[in-house]
C-alpha positions, 0 to 999 in steps of 0.5 A: 631124277637122282644123280649116283655120286658114287661114293667117296673118292678120298675116305679117311679115318683120323685119331682125334683123341683119347679120353680120361679112360684110355678110349680112343676116338676117331672121325671119318671123313668122307672126302669128295665124292668120286662123280667130283673127282672123275669130273676134275680129271676130265676137267685137268685133260680138256683141250685148253683151246675149248673156250666152252661156257658150259665146260663144267656141264661137259666134265660132269656129264663125262664124269656121268658116263664114267659112273655108268660104265662102273656100274653106279 
């Protein structure tokens, strides 16, 4: 089973330079995945009193649910 990562959360393009003819080149950075971003947000809101050993799994389960709600 493949997990959808929802695409990049914060993609960006930066100008990398210019060649001798004046042509500008750009570099594209995908950033973190939307799934990773959602999992991080879930972790940030998790109760500090929960000392679960599977906390990361719970956060990614919530992230997967958020992606499913968005249709990914």
